[in-house]
Backbone as XML, in Angstrom:
<?xml version="1.0"?>
<chain id="A" units="angstrom">
  <residue number="1" name="MET">
    <atom name="N" x="14.724" y="15.521" z="3.428"/>
    <atom name="CA" x="14.048" y="14.543" z="4.482"/>
    <atom name="C" x="14.354" y="13.292" z="4.469"/>
  </residue>
  <residue number="2" name="THR">
    <atom name="N" x="14.304" y="12.495" z="5.538"/>
    <atom name="CA" x="15.253" y="11.983" z="5.717"/>
    <atom name="C" x="14.359" y="10.492" z="6.222"/>
  </residue>
  <residue number="3" name="GLN">
    <atom name="N" x="15.183" y="9.446" z="4.991"/>
    <atom name="CA" x="14.807" y="8.330" z="5.166"/>
    <atom name="C" x="15.249" y="7.357" z="6.254"/>
  </residue>
  <residue number="4" name="ILE">
    <atom name="N" x="14.552" y="6.565" z="6.871"/>
    <atom name="CA" x="14.614" y="5.795" z="7.701"/>
    <atom name="C" x="14.140" y="4.006" z="7.659"/>
  </residue>
  <residue number="5" name="GLN">
    <atom name="N" x="15.573" y="3.206" z="7.562"/>
    <atom name="CA" x="15.254" y="2.068" z="7.335"/>
    <atom name="C" x="14.710" y="1.544" z="9.024"/>
  </residue>
  <residue number="6" name="ILE">
    <atom name="N" x="13.447" y="0.712" z="8.700"/>
    <atom name="CA" x="13.232" y="0.160" z="10.578"/>
    <atom name="C" x="12.529" y="-1.704" z="10.101"/>
  </residue>
  <residue number="7" name="LYS">
    <atom name="N" x="13.242" y="-2.547" z="10.877"/>
    <atom name="CA" x="13.138" y="-3.514" z="10.742"/>
    <atom name="C" x="12.281" y="-4.026" z="11.468"/>
  </residue>
  <residue number="8" name="GLY">
    <atom name="N" x="11.690" y="-4.782" z="11.754"/>
    <atom name="CA" x="10.374" y="-5.936" z="12.510"/>
    <atom name="C" x="8.483" y="-4.661" z="12.513"/>
  </residue>
  <residue number="9" name="MET">
    <atom name="N" x="8.847" y="-4.385" z="11.950"/>
    <atom name="CA" x="7.234" y="-4.109" z="11.916"/>
    <atom name="C" x="6.695" y="-5.099" z="10.892"/>
  </residue>
  <residue number="10" name="THR">
    <atom name="N" x="5.701" y="-4.773" z="11.581"/>
    <atom name="CA" x="4.356" y="-6.239" z="10.608"/>
    <atom name="C" x="3.206" y="-5.293" z="10.706"/>
  </residue>
  <residue number="11" name="CYS">
    <atom name="N" x="2.987" y="-4.503" z="11.484"/>
    <atom name="CA" x="1.130" y="-4.145" z="11.643"/>
    <atom name="C" x="0.467" y="-2.766" z="11.614"/>
  </residue>
  <residue number="12" name="ASN">
    <atom name="N" x="-0.471" y="-2.694" z="11.362"/>
    <atom name="CA" x="-0.767" y="-0.515" z="10.546"/>
    <atom name="C" x="-0.688" y="0.140" z="12.405"/>
  </residue>
  <residue number="13" name="HIS">
    <atom name="N" x="-0.659" y="-1.269" z="13.783"/>
    <atom name="CA" x="-0.418" y="-0.650" z="15.345"/>
    <atom name="C" x="1.488" y="-0.259" z="15.291"/>
  </residue>
  <residue number="14" name="CYS">
    <atom name="N" x="2.446" y="-1.099" z="13.966"/>
    <atom name="CA" x="3.983" y="-1.125" z="14.625"/>
    <atom name="C" x="3.461" y="0.441" z="14.037"/>
  </residue>
  <residue number="15" name="LYS">
    <atom name="N" x="3.201" y="0.917" z="12.830"/>
    <atom name="CA" x="3.592" y="1.470" z="11.817"/>
    <atom name="C" x="2.922" y="2.942" z="13.140"/>
  </residue>
  <residue number="16" name="MET">
    <atom name="N" x="1.619" y="3.566" z="13.268"/>
    <atom name="CA" x="1.266" y="3.995" z="14.212"/>
    <atom name="C" x="1.894" y="3.856" z="15.454"/>
  </residue>
  <residue number="17" name="ARG">
    <atom name="N" x="3.231" y="3.503" z="16.400"/>
    <atom name="CA" x="3.707" y="3.250" z="16.721"/>
    <atom name="C" x="5.303" y="4.224" z="17.135"/>
  </residue>
  <residue number="18" name="VAL">
    <atom name="N" x="5.414" y="3.770" z="15.600"/>
    <atom name="CA" x="6.321" y="4.703" z="14.661"/>
    <atom name="C" x="6.482" y="6.313" z="14.738"/>
  </residue>
  <residue number="19" name="GLU">
    <atom name="N" x="5.171" y="6.674" z="14.243"/>
    <atom name="CA" x="4.525" y="7.722" z="14.148"/>
    <atom name="C" x="4.623" y="9.031" z="15.233"/>
  </residue>
  <residue number="20" name="LYS">
    <atom name="N" x="3.604" y="7.738" z="16.183"/>
    <atom name="CA" x="3.509" y="8.853" z="17.564"/>
    <atom name="C" x="4.803" y="9.044" z="18.007"/>
  </residue>
  <residue number="21" name="ALA">
    <atom name="N" x="5.886" y="8.164" z="17.980"/>
    <atom name="CA" x="7.122" y="8.185" z="18.546"/>
    <atom name="C" x="7.725" y="9.251" z="17.736"/>
  </residue>
  <residue number="22" name="LEU">
    <atom name="N" x="8.004" y="8.750" z="16.968"/>
    <atom name="CA" x="9.052" y="10.835" z="15.716"/>
    <atom name="C" x="8.000" y="11.833" z="16.141"/>
  </residue>
  <residue number="23" name="LYS">
    <atom name="N" x="6.452" y="11.709" z="15.900"/>
    <atom name="CA" x="6.568" y="12.842" z="15.555"/>
    <atom name="C" x="6.880" y="13.675" z="17.383"/>
  </residue>
  <residue number="24" name="GLN">
    <atom name="N" x="7.030" y="13.089" z="18.125"/>
    <atom name="CA" x="7.347" y="12.846" z="19.560"/>
    <atom name="C" x="8.623" y="14.062" z="20.083"/>
  </residue>
  <residue number="25" name="ALA">
    <atom name="N" x="9.336" y="13.084" z="19.532"/>
    <atom name="CA" x="10.723" y="12.813" z="19.162"/>
    <atom name="C" x="10.353" y="14.311" z="18.402"/>
  </residue>
  <residue number="26" name="GLY">
    <atom name="N" x="9.720" y="15.267" z="17.604"/>
    <atom name="CA" x="10.641" y="16.206" z="17.191"/>
    <atom name="C" x="10.501" y="16.454" z="15.318"/>
  </residue>
  <residue number="27" name="CYS">
    <atom name="N" x="10.082" y="15.287" z="15.073"/>
    <atom name="CA" x="9.662" y="15.131" z="13.350"/>
    <atom name="C" x="8.671" y="15.830" z="12.941"/>
  </residue>
  <residue number="28" name="GLY">
    <atom name="N" x="8.825" y="16.592" z="12.031"/>
    <atom name="CA" x="8.115" y="16.346" z="11.514"/>
    <atom name="C" x="7.343" y="16.049" z="9.549"/>
  </residue>
  <residue number="29" name="LYS">
    <atom name="N" x="6.227" y="15.363" z="8.853"/>
    <atom name="CA" x="5.640" y="15.769" z="7.963"/>
    <atom name="C" x="6.377" y="14.007" z="8.066"/>
  </residue>
  <residue number="30" name="ILE">
    <atom name="N" x="5.536" y="13.181" z="8.809"/>
    <atom name="CA" x="6.043" y="11.998" z="8.585"/>
    <atom name="C" x="5.311" y="10.851" z="7.340"/>
  </residue>
  <residue number="31" name="LYS">
    <atom name="N" x="5.917" y="10.058" z="7.228"/>
    <atom name="CA" x="5.448" y="8.802" z="6.259"/>
    <atom name="C" x="5.594" y="8.254" z="6.468"/>
  </residue>
  <residue number="32" name="VAL">
    <atom name="N" x="4.903" y="7.218" z="6.561"/>
    <atom name="CA" x="5.397" y="5.535" z="7.917"/>
    <atom name="C" x="5.298" y="4.305" z="6.769"/>
  </residue>
  <residue number="33" name="ASP">
    <atom name="N" x="5.961" y="3.655" z="5.863"/>
    <atom name="CA" x="5.968" y="2.236" z="4.557"/>
    <atom name="C" x="5.748" y="0.998" z="5.840"/>
  </residue>
  <residue number="34" name="LEU">
    <atom name="N" x="4.973" y="0.369" z="5.721"/>
    <atom name="CA" x="5.089" y="-1.174" z="5.972"/>
    <atom name="C" x="5.743" y="-1.736" z="4.815"/>
  </residue>
  <residue number="35" name="GLU">
    <atom name="N" x="5.348" y="-2.326" z="3.914"/>
    <atom name="CA" x="6.065" y="-2.884" z="2.196"/>
    <atom name="C" x="7.072" y="-2.458" z="2.415"/>
  </residue>
  <residue number="36" name="ALA">
    <atom name="N" x="8.170" y="-1.104" z="2.650"/>
    <atom name="CA" x="9.021" y="-1.314" z="2.232"/>
    <atom name="C" x="10.101" y="-0.897" z="3.837"/>
  </residue>
  <residue number="37" name="GLY">
    <atom name="N" x="9.353" y="-1.034" z="4.585"/>
    <atom name="CA" x="9.505" y="-1.009" z="5.963"/>
    <atom name="C" x="10.677" y="0.105" z="6.046"/>
  </residue>
  <residue number="38" name="ALA">
    <atom name="N" x="10.698" y="1.562" z="5.832"/>
    <atom name="CA" x="10.706" y="2.435" z="6.386"/>
    <atom name="C" x="10.463" y="3.508" z="6.349"/>
  </residue>
  <residue number="39" name="ALA">
    <atom name="N" x="10.473" y="4.482" z="7.042"/>
    <atom name="CA" x="10.084" y="5.622" z="7.135"/>
    <atom name="C" x="10.729" y="7.099" z="6.223"/>
  </residue>
  <residue number="40" name="THR">
    <atom name="N" x="9.863" y="8.004" z="5.771"/>
    <atom name="CA" x="9.768" y="8.868" z="5.275"/>
    <atom name="C" x="10.203" y="10.322" z="6.346"/>
  </residue>
  <residue number="41" name="ALA">
    <atom name="N" x="10.453" y="11.446" z="6.533"/>
    <atom name="CA" x="10.955" y="12.560" z="7.418"/>
    <atom name="C" x="11.200" y="13.540" z="7.546"/>
  </residue>
  <residue number="42" name="ASP">
    <atom name="N" x="10.898" y="14.780" z="8.227"/>
    <atom name="CA" x="11.827" y="15.682" z="8.540"/>
    <atom name="C" x="12.126" y="15.969" z="9.771"/>
  </residue>
  <residue number="43" name="THR">
    <atom name="N" x="13.596" y="15.577" z="9.150"/>
    <atom name="CA" x="14.121" y="15.574" z="10.493"/>
    <atom name="C" x="15.177" y="16.469" z="10.991"/>
  </residue>
  <residue number="44" name="ARG">
    <atom name="N" x="15.256" y="17.794" z="10.988"/>
    <atom name="CA" x="16.016" y="18.751" z="10.894"/>
    <atom name="C" x="15.765" y="19.442" z="12.687"/>
  </residue>
  <residue number="45" name="GLY">
    <atom name="N" x="17.238" y="19.227" z="12.790"/>
    <atom name="CA" x="17.527" y="19.356" z="14.475"/>
    <atom name="C" x="17.995" y="18.036" z="14.929"/>
  </residue>
  <residue number="46" name="ILE">
    <atom name="N" x="16.630" y="17.063" z="14.878"/>
    <atom name="CA" x="17.272" y="15.558" z="15.690"/>
    <atom name="C" x="18.207" y="14.905" z="14.536"/>
  </residue>
  <residue number="47" name="SER">
    <atom name="N" x="19.267" y="14.452" z="16.046"/>
    <atom name="CA" x="20.637" y="13.866" z="15.327"/>
    <atom name="C" x="19.985" y="12.283" z="14.950"/>
  </residue>
  <residue number="48" name="GLU">
    <atom name="N" x="20.957" y="11.904" z="14.558"/>
    <atom name="CA" x="20.493" y="10.174" z="14.129"/>
    <atom name="C" x="20.929" y="9.483" z="15.220"/>
  </residue>
  <residue number="49" name="GLU">
    <atom name="N" x="21.863" y="9.680" z="16.068"/>
    <atom name="CA" x="21.575" y="9.005" z="17.101"/>
    <atom name="C" x="20.151" y="8.302" z="17.880"/>
  </residue>
  <residue number="50" name="LYS">
    <atom name="N" x="19.529" y="9.800" z="17.889"/>
    <atom name="CA" x="18.132" y="10.762" z="18.578"/>
    <atom name="C" x="17.657" y="9.535" z="17.398"/>
  </residue>
  <residue number="51" name="LEU">
    <atom name="N" x="17.460" y="9.324" z="16.891"/>
    <atom name="CA" x="16.846" y="8.314" z="15.924"/>
    <atom name="C" x="16.826" y="6.661" z="16.162"/>
  </residue>
  <residue number="52" name="ARG">
    <atom name="N" x="17.736" y="6.818" z="16.074"/>
    <atom name="CA" x="18.062" y="5.547" z="16.355"/>
    <atom name="C" x="17.735" y="4.790" z="17.597"/>
  </residue>
  <residue number="53" name="GLU">
    <atom name="N" x="17.445" y="5.598" z="18.643"/>
    <atom name="CA" x="17.735" y="5.762" z="19.779"/>
    <atom name="C" x="15.873" y="4.723" z="20.207"/>
  </residue>
  <residue number="54" name="VAL">
    <atom name="N" x="14.705" y="6.386" z="20.007"/>
    <atom name="CA" x="13.301" y="6.551" z="19.140"/>
    <atom name="C" x="13.477" y="4.766" z="18.095"/>
  </residue>
  <residue number="55" name="ILE">
    <atom name="N" x="13.194" y="4.802" z="17.559"/>
    <atom name="CA" x="13.507" y="3.656" z="16.890"/>
    <atom name="C" x="13.097" y="2.244" z="18.194"/>
  </residue>
  <residue number="56" name="GLU">
    <atom name="N" x="14.363" y="2.056" z="18.587"/>
    <atom name="CA" x="14.774" y="0.969" z="19.396"/>
    <atom name="C" x="14.053" y="0.961" z="20.600"/>
  </residue>
  <residue number="57" name="GLU">
    <atom name="N" x="14.222" y="1.966" z="20.912"/>
    <atom name="CA" x="12.849" y="1.960" z="21.885"/>
    <atom name="C" x="11.716" y="1.230" z="21.691"/>
  </residue>
  <residue number="58" name="LEU">
    <atom name="N" x="11.617" y="1.262" z="20.793"/>
    <atom name="CA" x="9.883" y="1.021" z="20.292"/>
    <atom name="C" x="10.053" y="-0.921" z="20.098"/>
  </residue>
  <residue number="59" name="GLY">
    <atom name="N" x="11.797" y="-1.524" z="20.466"/>
    <atom name="CA" x="11.728" y="-2.466" z="20.014"/>
    <atom name="C" x="11.655" y="-2.990" z="18.344"/>
  </residue>
  <residue number="60" name="PHE">
    <atom name="N" x="12.526" y="-2.247" z="17.857"/>
    <atom name="CA" x="12.371" y="-2.858" z="15.597"/>
    <atom name="C" x="13.999" y="-1.930" z="16.315"/>
  </residue>
  <residue number="61" name="GLN">
    <atom name="N" x="14.179" y="-2.767" z="15.083"/>
    <atom name="CA" x="16.160" y="-2.741" z="14.841"/>
    <atom name="C" x="15.771" y="-1.466" z="13.730"/>
  </residue>
  <residue number="62" name="CYS">
    <atom name="N" x="16.764" y="-0.845" z="14.204"/>
    <atom name="CA" x="16.924" y="0.812" z="13.039"/>
    <atom name="C" x="18.007" y="0.585" z="11.834"/>
  </residue>
  <residue number="63" name="GLY">
    <atom name="N" x="18.061" y="0.596" z="10.951"/>
    <atom name="CA" x="18.834" y="-0.277" z="10.461"/>
    <atom name="C" x="19.724" y="1.013" z="9.015"/>
  </residue>
  <residue number="64" name="GLU">
    <atom name="N" x="19.472" y="2.073" z="8.095"/>
    <atom name="CA" x="20.311" y="3.197" z="7.696"/>
    <atom name="C" x="20.091" y="3.992" z="7.665"/>
  </residue>
  <residue number="65" name="ILE">
    <atom name="N" x="19.987" y="4.903" z="7.377"/>
    <atom name="CA" x="20.115" y="7.040" z="7.921"/>
    <atom name="C" x="19.875" y="7.272" z="6.145"/>
  </residue>
  <residue number="66" name="SER">
    <atom name="N" x="18.922" y="8.176" z="6.155"/>
    <atom name="CA" x="19.646" y="8.325" z="4.852"/>
    <atom name="C" x="18.914" y="10.056" z="3.855"/>
  </residue>
  <residue number="67" name="GLU">
    <atom name="N" x="19.980" y="10.654" z="3.792"/>
    <atom name="CA" x="18.890" y="11.540" z="3.850"/>
    <atom name="C" x="19.039" y="11.947" z="2.543"/>
  </residue>
  <residue number="68" name="HIS">
    <atom name="N" x="17.151" y="12.621" z="1.842"/>
    <atom name="CA" x="16.989" y="12.527" z="0.118"/>
    <atom name="C" x="16.458" y="14.123" z="-0.447"/>
  </residue>
</chain>
């Protein structure tokens, strides 16, 4: 699983947009935590660059990406 720090999410609509975008990018098993400002997802086969691109296209800032 990969943890992605996301800055700028403020509501459930933001959470749903991130979940949908990550799913469309090919991620599996996605959990977005608004309070932590992070998403955890199965990102096998998806590059860090692609993850950053997906998050930033939504208008959020993508922070640290780490494997757990």
